[in-house]
N, C-alpha and C positions, 0 to 999 in steps of 0.2 A: 504494500500500500504506500502510495506517495504521501509523505508527511506534510509538505507544503507546496504550493504552486506559486511560481514567480509570475506576476502580472505587471509588466513594466516597472519592475523594481519593488513592487509591493507584494510581500509574502502573505498569502492567505492559506488557511488550513484547507487541505483537500477535502476533509469531511464536510466542510461548508458547501462545496460544489456538489458533492454526492447527495447531500440533504436537499439541495435545490432541485436536482434531477429527480430525486425520489418524490418530492412534492409535486412536480409537474406530472409525473406518471400517475401518482395517486389521484390527482385532480381529474385526470382523464378516466381513471377507473371508477371514481366516485360518480362522475357524470354518467358513465355507462351503467353502473348499478342503479342509479336513479331512473334512467330511461327504461331499463328492463324490469324494474320493480323488484329487484333482489333485496331491497332493504326490509321488505315485509318478513323475510326469514331471519333477519338479525334481531337479537334480543335487545341490544342497546346500540343505537346507531353511532353515538360518539365513540364508544369503546370499539366498535367494529371499524370505524374510520381510522382511529389511532393504531389499531392492530394492523390494519392494511398498510398504513404508512410505514410502520417498522418492518413489516415483511418486505415491502418494496425496497426500503433502505438497505436491508440486509442483502437482498438480491443484487442491488446496484453495487454495493461494496464487494460482494463475492465475485460478481462479473468483472469488476475492475481488477481485482487481484488475480483472477484467472487469465485475463487478457494481457496484463502487464506483470508477469511473475517476477521480473528482475527489479522492479521499482519498489 
């Protein structure tokens, strides 16, 4: 996992970018769940959404580490 990213001399933690990517993916998935009516199967919508976010974040980080193993 990359520790920090250099953006024009400003070092930002890589996890910040993975979190933003996970948020964007989760927003799309939430919209899809809303349109398909899948929330009626969720016991608590907020808990479902935060769980979905952390699952997507874990997948993004795992995908990053598998695609960039030397970093």
